[in-house]
RODO-2510 file (C-alpha; in nm, 4 decimals, decimal comma):
residues 229
     n   res          X          Y          Z
     1     m     1,0038     7,8180    -7,6162
     2     s     1,2619     7,6169    -7,4303
     3     q     1,3580     7,8639    -7,1420
     4     i     1,0026     7,9009    -7,0619
     5     l     0,9626     7,6042    -7,0369
     6     l     1,2349     7,5379    -6,8063
     7     a     1,0980     7,9076    -6,5658
     8     l     0,8083     7,6744    -6,5318
     9     a     0,9678     7,4101    -6,4328
    10     m     1,1653     7,5564    -6,1860
    11     m     0,8575     7,7030    -6,0172
    12     v     0,7039     7,3388    -6,0247
    13     l     0,9239     7,2280    -5,8485
    14     t     0,9527     7,4024    -5,5872
    15     i     0,6010     7,5246    -5,5712
    16     v     0,5420     7,0840    -5,4949
    17     s     0,7875     7,0837    -5,3097
    18     y     0,6896     7,3162    -5,0038
    19     i     0,3059     7,2156    -5,1236
    20     a     0,4523     6,8142    -4,9710
    21     s     0,6535     6,9575    -4,6832
    22     l     0,3851     7,1326    -4,5256
    23     h     0,1025     6,8679    -4,6090
    24     l     0,4212     6,6418    -4,3742
    25     y     0,4148     6,9127    -4,1517
    26     r     0,1042     6,9564    -4,1000
    27     k     0,1007     6,5357    -3,9852
    28     h     0,4105     6,5371    -3,7244
    29     r     0,4792     6,8137    -3,6526
    30     r     0,8698     6,8898    -3,5807
    31     i     1,1009     7,1031    -3,5869
    32     y     1,3012     6,9369    -3,8544
    33     t     0,9874     6,9047    -4,0786
    34     t     0,9414     7,2846    -4,1533
    35     p     0,8371     7,3116    -4,3837
    36     v     1,1512     7,5690    -4,5676
    37     i     1,3681     7,3137    -4,4633
    38     i     1,2409     6,9878    -4,5991
    39     s     1,1540     7,1803    -4,9093
    40     t     1,4731     7,3166    -4,9578
    41     l     1,6992     6,9974    -4,9163
    42     v     1,4554     6,8103    -5,1665
    43     v     1,5488     7,1227    -5,4277
    44     i     1,9194     7,1095    -5,3788
    45     v     1,9039     6,7458    -5,3585
    46     f     1,7317     6,6914    -5,7376
    47     l     1,9752     7,0024    -5,8530
    48     l     2,3081     6,7790    -5,7221
    49     l     2,1027     6,4734    -5,8491
    50     f     2,0794     6,6297    -6,2305
    51     q     2,3760     6,8454    -6,2759
    52     v     2,1170     7,1038    -6,2960
    53     p     2,2963     7,4899    -6,2150
    54     y     2,2335     7,7637    -6,0124
    55     e     2,1769     7,9653    -6,2857
    56     t     1,9778     7,8027    -6,4728
    57     y     1,7557     7,6746    -6,1324
    58     m     1,6352     8,0842    -6,0736
    59     i     1,5535     8,1325    -6,4471
    60     g     1,2039     8,0413    -6,2727
    61     g     1,2877     8,0669    -5,9364
    62     k     1,3901     8,4398    -5,9435
    63     w     1,0060     8,4695    -5,9564
    64     i     0,9654     8,2970    -5,6933
    65     d     1,1800     8,5354    -5,5128
    66     r     1,0172     8,8236    -5,6078
    67     l     0,6832     8,7769    -5,4787
    68     l     0,8908     8,8051    -5,0698
    69     g     0,8481     9,1758    -5,1565
    70     p     0,4324     9,1565    -5,1361
    71     a     0,4791     8,8770    -4,9184
    72     v     0,6822     9,1092    -4,6482
    73     v     0,3994     9,4042    -4,7110
    74     a     0,1127     9,1456    -4,6408
    75     l     0,2714     9,1511    -4,2568
    76     a     0,1571     9,4959    -4,2358
    77     y    -0,1719     9,3675    -4,1446
    78     p    -0,0505     9,2032    -3,7714
    79     l     0,1145     9,5141    -3,7217
    80     y    -0,2822     9,7534    -3,7386
    81     q    -0,4261     9,4957    -3,5375
    82     y    -0,1637     9,5139    -3,2430
    83     r    -0,0509     9,9266    -3,3214
    84     k    -0,1269    10,0192    -2,9647
    85     v     0,0826     9,7906    -2,8381
    86     l     0,3263     9,8515    -3,0038
    87     q     0,3069    10,1931    -2,9766
    88     e     0,3581    10,1966    -2,6475
    89     m     0,6932     9,9204    -2,6174
    90     f     0,8392    10,1372    -2,8525
    91     i     1,1321    10,2000    -2,6773
    92     p     1,2178     9,8708    -2,4875
    93     i     1,1634     9,7194    -2,9328
    94     v     1,3597     9,9383    -3,0704
    95     t     1,6336     9,8539    -2,7799
    96     g     1,6008     9,5884    -2,8311
    97     t     1,6449     9,5514    -3,1533
    98     v     1,9908     9,8405    -3,1529
    99     v     2,1472     9,6028    -2,9262
   100     g     2,0586     9,2283    -3,1081
   101     a     2,1384     9,4079    -3,4529
   102     v     2,5346     9,4922    -3,3048
   103     v     2,5975     9,1591    -3,1122
   104     g     2,4648     9,0210    -3,4465
   105     i     2,7012     9,1958    -3,6517
   106     g     2,9862     9,1913    -3,4104
   107     s     2,9467     8,8502    -3,3213
   108     g     2,9566     8,6912    -3,7164
   109     l     3,2835     8,9364    -3,7270
   110     l     3,4906     8,7695    -3,4396
   111     l     3,4554     8,4396    -3,4123
   112     s     3,4970     8,4057    -3,8012
   113     k     3,8161     8,6099    -3,8097
   114     w     3,8638     8,3923    -3,4554
   115     a     3,8535     8,0932    -3,7011
   116     g     4,1152     8,2417    -3,9599
   117     f     3,8680     8,3156    -4,2382
   118     s     3,9478     8,5550    -4,5293
   119     n     3,8693     8,9310    -4,5170
   120     l     3,6300     8,7499    -4,8103
   121     i     3,4416     8,5526    -4,6092
   122     i     3,4446     8,8026    -4,3144
   123     h     3,2543     9,0360    -4,5026
   124     s     2,9829     8,7823    -4,6624
   125     i     2,8331     8,6456    -4,3129
   126     v     2,8252     9,0142    -4,1577
   127     p     2,5102     9,1153    -4,2778
   128     k     2,3531     8,7357    -4,2700
   129     s     2,1163     8,8057    -4,0055
   130     v     1,9216     9,0351    -4,2020
   131     t     1,6828     8,9447    -4,4900
   132     t     1,7950     8,8888    -4,8173
   133     p     1,8286     9,1404    -5,0298
   134     v     1,9205     9,4127    -4,7916
   135     a     2,2469     9,1631    -4,6858
   136     m     2,3443     9,1029    -4,9959
   137     s     2,3631     9,5206    -5,0615
   138     i     2,5429     9,5163    -4,7889
   139     s     2,7639     9,2704    -4,8859
   140     e     2,8363     9,4355    -5,2350
   141     s     2,9092     9,7464    -5,0757
   142     t     3,1787     9,6507    -4,8631
   143     g     3,3354     9,3376    -5,0253
   144     g     3,1697     9,0518    -4,9940
   145     v     3,0551     8,7957    -5,2135
   146     m     2,6801     8,8378    -5,2327
   147     p     2,6024     8,4288    -5,3235
   148     l     2,7898     8,3056    -4,9346
   149     t     2,5350     8,5969    -4,7666
   150     a     2,2421     8,4392    -4,9346
   151     v     2,3441     8,1280    -4,8118
   152     f     2,4596     8,2857    -4,4884
   153     v     2,1189     8,4760    -4,4003
   154     m     1,9870     8,1391    -4,4589
   155     i     2,1423     7,8916    -4,2199
   156     a     2,1404     8,2495    -3,9726
   157     g     1,7199     8,2086    -4,0539
   158     i     1,6795     7,7903    -4,0533
   159     g     1,9411     7,7922    -3,7825
   160     g     1,7065     8,0370    -3,5499
   161     m     1,3984     7,8822    -3,6095
   162     l     1,5128     7,5861    -3,5013
   163     i     1,6973     7,6339    -3,1992
   164     h     1,5021     7,9402    -3,0466
   165     p     1,2717     7,6502    -2,8423
   166     l     1,5734     7,5834    -2,6558
   167     v     1,7348     7,9237    -2,6049
   168     m     1,3992     8,0195    -2,5043
   169     r     1,3062     7,8054    -2,2556
   170     y     1,6371     7,7465    -2,0887
   171     s     1,6393     8,1640    -2,0961
   172     g     1,3581     8,1650    -1,9173
   173     l     1,2384     8,4195    -2,2342
   174     t     0,8723     8,4287    -2,2374
   175     h     0,7119     8,7969    -2,2832
   176     s     0,6302     8,8530    -2,6531
   177     v     0,7768     9,1412    -2,6533
   178     g     1,1951     8,9999    -2,6324
   179     r     1,1061     8,7169    -2,8010
   180     g     0,9942     8,9023    -3,1005
   181     v     1,2881     9,1299    -3,1520
   182     g     1,4963     8,8697    -3,0023
   183     m     1,3885     8,6063    -3,3957
   184     g     1,3330     8,9438    -3,5977
   185     s     1,6671     9,0363    -3,5330
   186     a     1,8282     8,7621    -3,5538
   187     s     1,6188     8,5293    -3,8144
   188     h     1,4652     8,7896    -4,0301
   189     a     1,1663     8,6993    -4,2290
   190     i     1,2145     8,3123    -4,1757
   191     g     1,2442     8,3808    -3,7542
   192     t     0,9180     8,5731    -3,8039
   193     a     0,6886     8,3534    -4,0153
   194     a     0,7262     8,1514    -3,7011
   195     s     0,6769     8,3583    -3,4780
   196     m     0,3789     8,4637    -3,6418
   197     e     0,2254     8,1141    -3,6294
   198     r     0,3327     8,0893    -3,2248
   199     d     0,1493     8,4457    -3,1891
   200     a     0,1011     8,6860    -3,3947
   201     l     0,1582     8,9436    -3,1333
   202     e     0,5131     8,8316    -3,1021
   203     g     0,5071     8,8017    -3,5082
   204     s     0,3603     9,1377    -3,5264
   205     i     0,6865     9,3092    -3,2650
   206     s     0,9227     9,0446    -3,4421
   207     t     0,8416     9,1790    -3,8231
   208     v     0,9075     9,5476    -3,6298
   209     a     1,2374     9,4036    -3,5338
   210     m     1,3655     9,2655    -3,8551
   211     v     1,2607     9,6091    -3,9998
   212     l     1,4553     9,8104    -3,7555
   213     s     1,7296     9,5706    -3,8099
   214     a     1,7665     9,5918    -4,1533
   215     v     1,8253     9,9468    -4,1567
   216     i     2,0623     9,9581    -3,8325
   217     v     2,2548     9,6898    -4,0232
   218     s     2,2857     9,8331    -4,3424
   219     i     2,4856    10,2055    -4,1271
   220     v     2,5594     9,9724    -3,8541
   221     a     2,7957     9,6957    -4,0783
   222     p     3,0387     9,8960    -4,2803
   223     g     3,2074    10,0433    -4,0367
   224     l     3,2326     9,8298    -3,7573
   225     t     3,3608     9,5863    -4,0027
   226     l     3,5857     9,8475    -4,0682
   227     l     3,6789     9,9609    -3,6879
   228     l     3,7583     9,5380    -3,6055
   229     l     3,9263     9,4843    -3,9311
***
């Protein structure tokens, strides 16, 4: 019974934090008031203040985590809406995603190696730009630490969401294909959610890029890691 109550308490904490953050965001639309950032910070502070271990939090948190699958599947609807556009732009989308995936792997690997990080950390960083379940699977197969990888995935997602307006403004990138491919291949589901909020077509392209990127990184990451380390 205590485990059930604890799981419910952690679920309520997460849901209430997000709803409150969403309410704040709707009143004050700023990058730094994005719900995923505020709610994450609230949960982290709560766990630290009350010294609640991560494993204890995940007793309830894992049930929310399992809803990510249906949430991603729900993105199929805008894909259907823009299927003709996606078919016409298939080659640019695939080409851009391949380049984005390889650059994401290579930059993380080479920069972390240049910074003097251990191989354990490097293997954990390499799959940072793909969605969490895939990234953790890649990390495990290459010798990384899955919890660390999950943290790096969050950093990549939130970081991309925070800085993408500046990057796209100063690079002059305005086309939906370029923006969608960039967000999907660099910031996975969090970036895709930001793209979907701004424009349904961009979000659809970002969804395709996110899925393709996960496949490409799964294939390329182990070989490229062995080659460059």
